[in-house]
N, C-alpha and C positions, 0 to 999 in steps of 0.2 A: 504494500500500500504506500503510495507516494503521497507526500504532502504537497498540496497545490500552493502556488505563489500567494503571498499575502495581499489582502485587500483591506486597506485602512487598519492595519494591525491585527487582522483576524485571519487565521489559517484554517483550512478545512481538511480534516483527515477522516476519510470515509464519511460517516454520518454525524460525527461529533465535531462541533465547532470549538476550537481552542483559541484562547486569547493570548496574544503575544505580550509577555511581561519581561522586564529586564532579567536576564539570566535564564530564560527558557519559556516554555509554554505551560499554561495553566488551564485546567478544565473549567467550564462555566460554573458560576456560583449557583447553588441550589438553595431554595428556601426550605426551612424545616417542615417535615411532614406533620400531618395532624396527630399521628401516633407519637412523634417526638415531642410535640408541644404538650400533649396530654401527659406523657411520661414526666416531663419537667414539672408540670403543675402538680401532679400527684407526688413526685419526689419532694417537692417543696413542702407539701402538707405532712407527709409521713416520714421523710428522711430515710426511706427504705426503697432501694432500687428494685428489689424483687416484687414488692407489692405494686409499685408503679408500673412495672412491666406486665404483671398479671392483669391490671386494670386496662391497659392500653394496647396490648398486643394479642394476637389470636392464639393464646395458649392457656391451658389450665394446669400444665405441668410445672411444679415449683422449680425443678432443676433447670428447665428451659427458660423460665422467667428469670432465674438468678443469672443465667448465662447472658440473656439479653440485657438485663440491667447492668451487669458488669461491663459488657461491651459498650453500652450507651455511655457509661461514665468515663470511657476512654476517648470518645469522639470529641474533638475540639469544639465543634459547633454546639453540641449539647452542654459541654462544660461551660462554654461562654454564656449560654442561655441561663444556666443555673446560677452562675456568678452574677449576672445582671439582675436576676430575680431576687437574689439574696441582698444585693446592694439596695434595691428598691424597698425591700421589706425592712432592712436595717434603717434606712433613712426615714421611713414612715414611723417606725417605733420611736426613734429618737425625737422626731417632730412631736408625736403624741405625748411623750414623756414631759416635754417642756411647754407645750402650747394647748393641750386639751382643756376644754372648759369644765369637764366633769372630773372631779378628783379621783373617782374610781377608775376611769380610763387612764389617768396619769399613773396611778398606782400599779395597775396591771401592765402598762408599758414599761415602767421602771423594773418590775419583777421580771419581765421578759428579757430586758437588757442584762440583768444580773444572771438570769438563767443561761443565756447565750454565752456569757463570760465564764460559766462554770461555777457560779456562786449560787447556792440554794439555801433557803432558810432551814434550820434544823427541824426535824419532825418530832423531836422529843422536848419536853419541858424540863429545864434544869432549874430547880428551886434551890437557891443557895443563900447563905447569909455570911458576908465577909469571906467568901471563898470556901466556906465549909458547908457541907451538905446538911440539910435539915432532916433528911430521912423521909421526905414526903414522896409517896409513890402515887402517880396518876394512873388509875385503872380505866380500861375501856368500859363503856356503858354496859356491855354484855356481861362483864365480870362483877358488876355491882349487884348485890342481892337486896331485893326490896323487902322491908319488914312490913308485916301487916297482915 
């Protein structure tokens, strides 16, 4: 297969049109498919590539979905889409933490920022006095016996 001469910087090789760029030829840019867009949207919600692949690709096999998800996370176009979505989400959360009119929204946005930074509130209550334990134990409601 011979490459035809250039016309305005575009060469044709068989049925594929290649754009001339400095240093060589490059295939035409392709837009992300609906499946790729759905994969990115689901990945942003779940942070799980296998679940995102199960929801957007024609498979019900978990191993196939894991393989598709892993492959998608190596594709530069999909990685760039995920990075862009994360930046937008981060910017929105930071804006809400500082500018929301509702205090509850500000609080939740601040918690989300701390969570993304790896900081979470403790799940247990530490009741102390001057650094010494008071020996108070908080029992779940199901362990408290009702008198009567």
